[in-house]
C-alpha positions in Angstrom: 18.7 22.4 22.4 20.4 22.1 19.0 18.5 20.5 15.9 20.0 18.2 13.6 17.1 18.7 11.2 14.3 20.6 10.7 11.6 17.8 9.8 12.4 14.0 10.0 10.0 11.2 8.4 10.3 7.8 10.1 9.5 5.0 7.7 11.0 4.7 4.2 7.9 2.9 2.4 5.3 4.1 -0.1 3.7 6.8 2.0 7.1 8.0 4.0 9.3 8.4 0.9 6.3 10.3 -0.7 6.2 12.6 2.3 10.1 13.0 2.4 9.9 14.0 -1.4 7.3 16.5 -0.8 8.6 18.1 2.2 12.4 18.3 0.7 11.1 20.3 -2.1 9.4 22.9 -0.3 12.2 23.1 2.3 15.8 22.4 3.5 16.8 20.2 6.6 14.8 17.4 5.6 15.7 13.6 6.6 14.0 10.1 6.4 14.9 7.3 8.4 13.9 3.8 7.3 16.1 0.7 6.3 16.8 -0.6 2.5 15.0 -4.1 1.9 17.0 -6.9 4.0 18.6 -9.2 1.7 17.7 -12.6 3.7 14.3 -11.8 4.9 14.4 -14.9 7.2 17.6 -14.2 8.6 16.4 -10.4 9.3 16.2 -9.5 12.6 15.0 -5.7 12.3 11.7 -3.8 10.9 10.1 -5.1 7.3 7.7 -3.2 5.0 4.8 -4.6 2.9 6.4 -2.8 -0.4 8.8 -6.1 -0.9 6.8 -6.9 -3.8 6.4 -6.3 -7.5 2.3 -6.1 -7.5 -0.3 -4.2 -6.3 -3.7 -3.2 -7.8 -4.3 0.6 -8.8 -7.5 1.8 -9.8 -10.1 5.0 -9.0 -13.2 2.8 -8.7 -13.6 2.4 -5.1 -16.9 2.3 -3.2 -15.7 5.1 -1.0 -15.2 8.3 -2.6 -12.6 9.8 -0.6 -10.2 6.7 -1.1 -11.2 7.0 -4.9 -10.0 10.5 -4.8 -6.6 9.6 -2.8 -6.0 7.1 -5.6 -7.2 9.4 -8.7 -5.0 12.2 -7.7 -2.1 10.0 -7.1 -2.8 7.8 -10.4 -2.5 11.2 -12.3 1.2 11.7 -11.0 2.6 8.2 -11.7 3.9 9.3 -15.3 5.5 12.5 -13.7 7.2 10.3 -11.2 8.4 7.7 -13.6 9.6 10.5 -16.0 11.4 12.3 -13.0 12.9 9.1 -11.3 13.8 7.2 -14.8 12.0 4.3 -12.7 9.1 2.8 -14.4 6.6 1.1 -11.7 2.9 1.3 -13.4 1.2 -1.1 -15.9 -2.0 0.0 -17.4 -3.3 -3.4 -17.7 -7.2 -1.9 -16.6 -9.1 -3.0 -13.3 -11.9 -5.3 -13.5 -14.6 -5.8 -10.3 -16.8 -8.6 -10.2 -19.9 -9.0 -7.9 -23.3 -10.5 -7.8 -25.9 -8.0 -9.8 -27.6 -6.9 -6.5 -24.1 -5.9 -5.0 -24.4 -2.3 -3.4 -20.3 -2.6 -3.9 -20.4 -2.2 -8.1 -23.1 0.5 -7.4 -20.9 2.6 -5.3 -17.8 2.1 -7.3 -19.5 3.2 -10.2 -20.9 6.5 -8.5 -17.5 7.3 -7.6 -16.2 6.9 -10.9 -18.8 9.2 -12.4 -18.1 11.6 -9.8 -14.3 11.8 -10.8 -14.9 11.4 -14.6 -13.5 8.2 -14.7 -14.4 6.1 -17.9 -15.5 2.5 -17.0 -17.7 -0.4 -19.0 -20.3 -2.5 -17.4 -20.4 -6.4 -18.4 -23.2 -8.6 -17.9 -22.1 -12.3 -17.1 -22.3 -12.8 -21.0 -20.1 -10.0 -21.8 -17.7 -11.0 -18.8 -17.3 -14.4 -20.7 -16.4 -12.6 -24.1 -14.2 -10.0 -22.7 -12.4 -11.8 -20.1 -12.1 -15.6 -21.2 -9.6 -16.5 -18.9 -11.7 -16.0 -16.0 -14.6 -18.4 -14.8 -16.7 -16.3 -12.4 -19.9 -17.5 -10.3 -23.1 -17.6 -12.1 -24.9 -14.3 -12.5 -21.9 -12.2 -12.0 -21.7 -8.9 -13.5 -18.9 -6.6 -13.8 -17.1 -2.9 -13.9 -14.1 -2.3 -15.8 -12.0 0.6 -15.4 -9.9 1.0 -18.7 -7.5 3.6 -18.4 -5.6 5.0 -15.2 -5.8 1.3 -13.7 -3.9 -1.9 -13.5 -1.0 -2.5 -11.5 2.3 -1.1 -9.7 5.3 -2.3 -8.5 5.6 -0.9 -4.9 9.1 -1.7 -4.7 9.8 0.4 -7.6 7.6 2.9 -6.4 9.1 3.3 -3.3 12.9 3.2 -5.1 11.8 6.3 -7.5 10.0 8.1 -4.7 13.2 7.8 -2.3 15.4 8.8 -5.3 13.4 12.1 -5.8 13.5 12.8 -2.2 17.3 12.7 -2.3 17.4 14.5 -5.5 15.4 17.3 -3.7 17.8 17.4 -0.9 16.4 14.7 1.7 18.9 12.9 3.8 18.2 9.2 4.0 19.3 7.6 7.1 19.3 3.7 6.7 18.3 2.7 9.9 15.1 2.4 12.0 13.8 4.3 14.9 12.8 2.8 18.3 11.8 6.2 20.5 10.5 9.3 19.7 10.1 11.7 22.4 9.6 15.6 22.8 12.1 17.4 24.8 12.3 21.0 25.6 10.0 21.6 22.3 12.7 19.5 20.2 11.8 15.8 19.1 14.9 13.3 19.8 14.7 10.4 17.6 16.8 7.3 18.8 17.5 4.6 16.4 18.4 0.9 16.5 22.0 1.8 15.6 22.1 3.8 18.8 22.3 7.2 17.1 20.3 10.2 18.3 18.7 12.9 15.8 16.8 15.9 16.8 14.3 17.7 14.9 11.6 20.7 15.1 8.9 17.9 13.8 8.7 14.4 13.0 6.3 12.7 11.1 5.9 8.9 11.6 5.0 6.9 8.7 6.2 3.4 9.8 3.3 1.5 8.4 2.2 -1.8 10.9 5.4 -1.0 13.0 3.7 2.6 14.1 2.6 0.2 16.9 5.7 -0.7 18.0 6.2 -0.9 22.0 7.8 2.3 23.2 8.2 4.1 19.7 5.4 6.7 20.9 4.7 8.0 24.1 1.2 7.3 23.6 0.5 4.5 20.8 -1.6 5.0 18.0 -4.9 2.9 17.6 -5.1 0.6 15.2 -5.3 -3.0 14.3 -2.7 -4.8 12.5 -3.6 -7.8 10.6 -1.1 -10.8 9.1 -2.0 -11.4 5.5 -0.9 -14.1 3.3 -0.6 -14.0 -0.5 -0.3 -16.6 -2.7 1.8 -16.7 -6.2 1.3 -19.1 -9.2 4.3 -19.4 -11.5 3.5 -19.3 -14.9 5.4 -20.9 -17.8 6.5 -18.7 -20.5 5.0 -20.7 -23.1 1.8 -20.5 -21.2 1.9 -16.4 -20.8 0.1 -16.0 -24.2 -3.2 -17.4 -22.6 -3.7 -14.5 -20.2 -2.6 -11.7 -22.4 -4.9 -8.9 -21.8 -5.5 -10.1 -17.9 -6.6 -6.9 -16.0 -6.0 -6.5 -12.2 -9.3 -8.3 -10.5 -11.7 -7.5 -7.2 -14.0 -10.3 -7.1 -16.7 -9.9 -4.1 -19.2 -13.1 -4.2 -20.5 -15.5 -1.8 -17.5 -17.0 -0.1 -15.1 -15.1 -2.2 -13.5 -11.7 -1.4 -10.2 -11.5 -3.2 -8.1 -9.4 -5.4 -5.8 -11.0 -8.2 -2.9 -9.7 -10.4 -2.3 -10.9 -13.7 1.3 -12.8 -14.5 4.1 -10.4 -13.4 7.8 -10.9 -13.7 9.4 -11.1 -10.4 12.9 -10.5 -9.8 14.0 -13.9 -10.0 13.0 -13.7 -13.4 9.9 -15.7 -13.6 5.9 -14.5 -14.1 3.7 -14.9 -11.2 0.3 -14.6 -10.8 -0.6 -13.6 -7.6 -4.0 -13.6 -5.3 -4.6 -12.1 -1.9 -7.6 -12.3 0.4 -7.3 -14.3 3.9 -10.5 -16.3 4.8 -10.0 -15.0 8.4 -8.0 -12.4 10.6 -4.7 -12.9 12.1 -4.0 -10.3 14.8 -0.3 -9.1 15.1 -0.3 -7.3 18.5 3.2 -5.9 18.6 6.4 -5.5 16.6 7.9 -8.7 18.1 4.8 -10.5 16.3 5.1 -8.9 13.2 9.2 -9.5 12.7 8.3 -13.1 13.3 5.0 -13.1 11.1 7.1 -11.2 8.0 9.8 -13.9 8.5 7.4 -16.7 7.8 5.7 -17.6 4.3 2.1 -16.8 5.4 -0.5 -19.5 6.6 -1.0 -22.8 5.3 -5.0 -22.1 5.5 -4.7 -19.1 3.7 -2.6 -20.4 1.0 -5.0 -23.3 0.5 -8.0 -21.0 0.6 -6.6 -19.0 -1.9 -5.5 -22.0 -4.3 -8.9 -23.2 -4.1 -10.4 -19.9 -5.6 -7.7 -19.9 -8.4 -8.4 -23.2 -9.5 -12.4 -22.2 -9.9 -11.9 -18.7 -11.4 -8.6 -19.2 -13.4 -9.4 -22.9 -14.3 -6.4 -22.7 -17.7 -3.8 -22.1 -15.3 -1.6 -24.9 -14.4 0.8 -23.6 -12.2 4.7 -24.6 -12.1 4.6 -24.0 -8.6 2.7 -22.3 -6.1 4.3 -20.4 -3.2 3.3 -17.8 -0.4 4.6 -14.7 1.4 3.5 -12.6 4.5 2.9 -9.1 4.5 0.6 -6.7 6.8 -2.3 -4.5 6.6 -3.2 -1.7 9.2 -7.0 -1.1 10.0 -8.2 2.3 11.9 -11.6 3.1 13.8 -12.2 5.8 10.8 -11.2 3.4 8.2 -9.0 6.4 6.6 -5.7 7.0 7.1 -4.4 8.8 10.0 -2.8 12.1 9.4 -2.5 14.1 12.3 -0.9 15.2 15.1 -0.4 13.2 18.7 -0.7 15.3 22.0 2.7 17.1 21.0 2.4 19.8 18.2 5.8 18.6 17.3 5.3 15.0 16.3 2.4 13.5 14.0 1.5 10.2 12.5 0.8 9.3 8.9 -0.4 5.6 9.2 -3.2 3.1 9.1 -4.2 2.3 5.4 -6.5 -0.3 5.4 -4.5 -2.4 3.1 -5.4 0.0 0.0 -2.6 2.5 0.1 -0.2 1.5 -2.3 -1.9 3.1 -5.3 -2.7 6.3 -3.3 0.5 6.8 -1.6 1.7 9.7 -3.2 -1.1 11.6 -2.4 -1.3 10.4 1.2 2.5 11.4 1.5 1.7 14.8 0.1 -1.0 15.2 2.9 1.4 14.0 5.3 3.9 17.0 4.3 1.2 19.5 4.5 0.2 18.6 7.7 4.2 19.0 8.6 4.4 22.4 6.9 1.3 24.4 7.4 0.4 22.5 10.5 -2.9 21.3 9.4 -4.4 19.8 6.2 -6.2 22.7 4.7 -9.4 22.0 2.5 -8.6 19.1 -0.3 -12.0 17.9 -1.0 -12.1 15.3 1.1 -15.4 14.4 3.6 -13.1 13.0 6.0 -10.5 15.0 8.4 -8.1 12.0 8.8 -8.3 12.4 12.3 -5.7 10.1 14.4 -6.6 7.7 17.4 -4.2 7.0 20.3 -4.5 4.5 23.1 
């Protein structure tokens, strides 16, 4: 059976676009299938992605060393990606992790940072008040601050940069989405929503939460997709100076488990402070539920929960408006990305990133490309094998 492409990457989000870039730089005959961001989210009937946003935390300090290493290697390439694409997507604002003094969270973050030669500064309660006066943390809190190579990225612009580099390297971009992946006679046949059929030697599925879509694979990936609500607080231009120097924040305290980004300018020209950290989990069982969720504005209960936290920890903020939006996160049994083959040696998956993959997506995409090219991920210094699970 004749093939159209050597390799096809399905999914043009942060990881898929990165994988397509690395594949196209090493071989010809690469295609990546994935739609552009919809102009009208609420009227869109197709698939969605969680990178339709301007703010994601980036940092190396992570309680888990493998996740820290994934991030560290990606962050080291930010400058190269920006220079080669001409698209800036990274702001080095620093990242502050705050928790009670007895928390193992900060100890593990510090240990991972030390193992990767990351520069950090520690603060006691008084030090936090002096260094970060715009925050009001719970009494007794202590913090760990990563000063360099940390801050926030625009996932929307990062995907634009990676897609551009993939095309520059020779990848074909197909602006559609896959509805079926099947192996027939040693060739992988991909059918799209637009009724197109594409054949390839190998396919890499990197469709985020939509990797669990019904009938997409002969055997579905085993992961749980949660709907998440983010809340945006509009910051008046005349108030922006109050928050100058604000870093990205991860706060783990009794009753509080959130991340927060400093005021970032969004496509509507306004500045928004963003917070995420749902009080409970909303499971999305299939692509029908995911599409409906993306067309919504999140959950009111989560929005009110996050608003109450912002009122406590950023007391000087006088928001002009408060809005919310929806996204999804995909959790795996291993709590690591799944990067491996299905029962077919021609179909592989690159998915399931625990809501922490934006900063690490370039390295995760590189590993996916290596899997396709070499048939396995060679020793990269990770403790995990990134094994996939299927239902």
